[in-house]
N, C-alpha and C positions, 0 to 999 in steps of 0.2 A: 503494500500500500504506499505509494509515494504521493498520491494526491491528497492536499491537505486543504481544509476549509477554517477560516478565522471566525470565531463566534465574537460578534462586535464589530463596530465599522467607525468607532472614534479615534482619538489621537492615537492612543496605543496600539490599538489594532492595526491602524496604517503604518505605522512603525515597524510593526512586526512583518506586514506585507512588504515592506522593503528590505527587512533582513531575510526574509525568506527568498527574495528575487535573489539578493546579494550570496546568499549561501549558495542557492542551486540545487539543496538537496531534495526538495519537494516542488511537486508541481502545485501551485496555487489556484485553486478552483474558484475561490470566491468568498466573500462575507456573509455570515448570517447575522441578522439584527433583528429586534423585535419593534422596530420603527417603520410602520407599512409605508411610509413615505420614500422611504429608502429603496423599498423593494422594486427591481427591475432597472435602477440606477447603477452608475459605476462611482466608486471613490478611487480618486488617483488611476483609472484606469482598470481597477479590478472591481468587477460585477457583485452586487448584492444579490443574492438568489433567492432570499425570503427570510422567515423569521427562524429563530435559534432552534425551536424544536423539528425544523427540517434536517438537523443532524441525524435524525435517527432514518431518516430517508436514503442517506449516504453511507451505507455500513461500511463501504470500501475505503471511505477517505478518513484520514488521520486529522486530529482535531489539536488546536489550541484556544484557548478561553482567553480573550484578550480586554475584558471591561475594569471599570472602576475608576474613582478619582479621589481626591482627598474627602470631598462630601459623602463620599460613600465607598469606601475602600473594602467594605465586604461583599461587594455585589458579586466580586468573581467566584466567592466561596459559595455564595447563594445559587449562583447558575450553575456552578459543577455539580451541588446538590440537586437541582432541578433536571438536570440531563441524565444524570444517573448512569453514565457511561463506563463502561469496563475500561481498567487501567491500559490496557493495552492499545485502545484507540488514540490516546493521548499522544501527540508528539514532543519534542522538546527542540526549540528554535535557538540556535547559538550563530551569532552574527560571525562571519570569519574574520573580524577584527579582533575578537574576544580572545582573551589569553587565558585558557583555562588547564590548570597544572593536570598532569596524568594522576596525580592522587587526590583530586577532588572528585566530588559527585554531584550529580545535577539529575532530580527527580523529575518524573513527566509531567507535562504541561508546561514546565518552565520557559520563561523566553530570557535569552540574556543578548542585550542591544551592544551598537558598537561600541568597542574600546574598554569593555569592562574587564577587569581581572581577576582571576581567583587565584590565589598564590600557591599553598600547599594545604593539602587536607581540608578545603574548605567542603562543607556540607551544605547543599542547596536542595531543599524539599520540592513538591509537587506544587504547580500551579503558582509559582514566585516570579515575580516582574523585577528584573534588573536592567534599569536604565543605562544609558550610554555614559562611562567614565567612572563606574562605580568600582570601588576597589576594596575586595575582600580577603583578609589576610590570614595568615596561618590558624587555622583550626577554628574559623568561623563556622557559626551554626545558624543557615536562616531556615526557618520552618516554614510549612505548608502556607500558601497566599500571603504570604509577605510581600509587600511592595518597596523596593529601592528606587528611589528616583533619581535623576542625574548628580553626578558627582559626589553621592554620599561614600563615607570612607568608615569601615568598622578597623578598630585596633584588633590584635591577634586575641583569638578565643571570645571573643564576642557573639552573643547570641542575639538573634531575632525570633521571639516565639511566634506562635502561629497567628497569622494575619495582620502582624504588625505593619506600620507605614512609617518610612522615613522619608522625610521632605527633602528636597533638592539642597544639597551642599553639607547635609548634616554629617557631624562628627561624632563617631562613639568610641568612647576609650576602651583600650583592651580589657576582656574578663568581664565586662558590663554586658547585664541582661536586659532587653527591652520587653516588657510583658506583652501576653497576648492581645490584640486587636488595640494597642496603644499607638498613638500619633505622635511622631518627633516633627516638630516644626521645620521649616527649610532655614539652613543656614546654623541650627543649632547644634552646640557641643554637649554632648551627654557624658558627664562624667563619674555618675553613677547608675545604680540599678534603677530602673523604672516599672512601677506596678503595671500589671494588667489593665488594660481599660481606661486608660489616662492620656490627657493630651499634654504634652512638656514642650517649653519652647525658650529661646533664649540661650545665652552662653556666660555662664554655665546655664544650662537648661533646668527649668524648673517648672512645677505642676501647675499649668493653667487652668483645667476644669476637668472633668469626666468628659470619655469620649462619648460622642452621640453620633456615631455611624450608623444608620437606619438597620434595624435588625438583629443588632450586637446580641441583644439579649436571647432572640430566637437563636442566633448561632449558638450560644452557650448553653442552651437548652437542650440541643441536638450535635452536642459536640462529639459524641459518639458515632454520629452517621458521617463525620469526617475524618475518622480515623482511618489512616492510610499507613499500614505496617511496611509498605513498599520504599516509603519516601526517602527517608535519610538512608540511603545506602543503595539505590539502584544506579547502573549506569546511564550516560546519556542515550537516550534513545532517538 
């Protein structure tokens, strides 16, 4: 199966489409998006084939889910849960300029965009978004559904738990943990552990408020549905 569909047609999905074209590993069949106004149109020359559930009518195609933004960074997790595809349907997209060490691991459905770096023994889970110029250093762990936007830097042995979001240019000190579904504001310098479900900003980063991304409570209530034992330990697919 070398045909690929991208679920979503927004900014991240368009960037992923360019990475797919540059890598040349998959034939991009098109985007799927639940906005009916996009159906039958093209985005950067790539057709929008229909709604997201059309993925079930394309059993021979591999899939990446490319949705979410700082206002709703849980969207990717909810959509993966809704589609309920077997893990083997998910592809991993790695831009050819990404530097991924042989000792690092990337889970299914994750996307690594241009010029990101994984130095040594980095573990990236499933459905993780890694934007351009992100640097993950030795022994970092990035769990499922996390998002690292452009220019994020993690010191050695740092950990982003499930669904955490790191804004552009954020710096995370070595050995630090960012809790599940927490958001770190752009340009923040994180010098200590961040609890789950909080928003931290500034340099040094401090708590601003509780996270309010839609449906975080629902995700927490169904955490077992998102358990994916293959994640922190499978090869790039």
